[in-house]
C-alpha positions in Angstrom: -9.4 47.2 -11.1 -6.9 44.9 -10.0 -4.3 44.7 -13.0 -3.2 41.1 -14.1 0.4 41.2 -13.0 -1.5 41.6 -9.0 -4.4 39.1 -9.9 -1.6 36.3 -11.9 -0.2 37.0 -8.5 -3.1 36.4 -6.2 -3.9 33.5 -8.0 -0.9 31.8 -7.6 -0.8 32.4 -3.8 -3.9 31.0 -3.7 -3.8 27.7 -5.5 0.3 27.2 -3.6 -1.2 28.0 0.3 -4.1 25.4 -1.5 -1.8 22.9 -1.9 0.2 23.1 0.9 -3.0 22.5 3.3 -3.6 19.7 1.2 -0.2 18.2 1.8 1.1 18.3 -1.6 4.3 20.9 -0.2 7.1 19.3 1.8 5.4 16.8 3.7 4.9 12.9 3.1 2.4 11.6 0.9 1.2 8.1 1.4 2.7 5.5 -0.4 1.4 3.4 -3.4 1.7 0.2 -4.3 -0.1 -2.4 -6.9 0.2 -6.1 -6.2 3.6 -8.5 -6.3 4.8 -11.7 -7.2 6.2 -14.4 -4.4 9.1 -16.7 -6.3 7.4 -20.6 -6.0 10.1 -22.5 -3.9 11.5 -25.3 -6.1 11.4 -29.2 -5.4 14.3 -30.0 -4.3 16.2 -27.0 -2.8 16.1 -24.8 -0.5 12.3 -23.8 1.1 13.0 -20.0 1.3 11.3 -17.7 -1.3 10.9 -14.0 -1.7 8.5 -11.6 -2.5 8.9 -8.7 -4.9 6.4 -5.4 -4.6 7.0 -2.1 -6.5 6.4 0.7 -3.5 5.9 4.4 -5.0 6.7 7.5 -2.9 4.6 10.8 -4.8 5.3 13.0 -2.0 8.5 15.1 -1.0 9.5 13.3 1.9 11.6 10.2 2.2 10.0 7.1 3.5 10.8 4.0 4.0 10.4 0.5 4.2 10.5 -1.1 7.6 8.7 -4.1 8.2 6.4 -6.8 6.4 3.9 -9.7 7.3 2.2 -11.8 5.5 -1.1 -14.1 6.6 1.3 -17.4 7.3 2.9 -15.5 10.1 6.7 -16.0 10.7 9.7 -14.0 9.9 10.3 -12.1 7.0 13.2 -10.6 6.2 14.5 -7.4 4.0 16.8 -8.3 2.8 19.5 -6.2 0.0 21.6 -8.0 -1.8 25.3 -6.6 -2.7 27.2 -7.0 -5.9 30.9 -7.1 -5.9 32.5 -7.4 -9.5 31.3 -10.8 -10.6 30.1 -12.0 -7.3 27.7 -11.6 -4.7 25.9 -11.4 -1.6 23.2 -10.8 0.5 22.5 -9.0 3.3 19.3 -7.9 6.3 18.5 -4.5 5.7 16.9 -2.6 9.0 14.8 -1.1 6.6 14.8 0.1 2.3 14.5 3.1 1.1 11.2 4.3 -0.9 13.0 8.2 -2.0 10.6 11.0 -2.7 9.0 11.2 -5.9 10.2 7.8 -6.7 10.5 4.2 -6.2 11.6 1.0 -4.8 11.6 -1.8 -6.9 11.8 -4.9 -4.9 13.7 -7.9 -7.3 16.0 -10.5 -7.8 18.8 -8.9 -8.4 18.7 -5.8 -5.7 16.6 -5.9 -2.6 13.9 -8.5 -1.8 11.6 -9.7 1.6 12.9 -13.1 2.3 10.6 -15.8 3.6 13.2 -18.4 5.5 10.3 -21.2 6.2 7.1 -20.9 3.8 4.2 -23.4 4.1 3.9 -25.5 1.0 3.0 -23.3 -2.0 1.1 -23.7 -5.3 1.6 -21.5 -8.5 -1.0 -18.8 -8.8 -2.3 -19.0 -5.2 -3.0 -15.5 -3.8 -1.2 -14.4 -0.7 -2.2 -11.5 2.0 0.8 -9.2 2.7 1.1 -5.7 5.0 4.0 -3.7 4.0 5.0 -1.0 6.7 6.5 2.1 6.9 8.1 4.6 8.5 6.0 7.4 7.7 3.0 5.9 5.7 0.6 3.5 6.7 0.9 -0.1 6.3 -0.3 -1.3 2.5 -2.2 -4.6 2.8 -1.0 -6.0 -0.6 -1.2 -9.6 -2.6 1.8 -11.2 -4.1 0.7 -14.3 -6.6 3.3 -16.9 -6.4 4.6 -17.9 -10.0 7.1 -20.5 -10.9 10.7 -20.1 -11.2 10.9 -18.1 -14.6 7.9 -16.4 -15.0 7.8 -13.2 -13.5 5.3 -10.2 -14.1 5.6 -8.0 -17.5 
């Protein structure tokens, strides 16, 4: 008969082996994200707009958002805001990090997907996006168009 300590060790080893075999240890796991939102350009202002998503990485390996497309075509620029005291500026980013066991929360204050010349959009419209990553498969998501001042809760 095997004693309790040996049995517990054998069980733990079996569980860890299974966890590793299904990608639970040290390998990338696909990122996830819910639907996002897209800022409705204001009349008379720049026609540029931005899209926002929260991307979660459940894995043990860092990933990166490396590109985006949307149903209307045209370039989408990954953009990061740089804050310097009370001023700030933005710059294009070749990739945006999605840390292991963390998230990338795109927002007007940090990073976003900039769309320079969108077609006319209307509040409440659903728009399709595909986000691409360094390690994860592409994600197909929807963003709802919201007027300035409205933000999802």
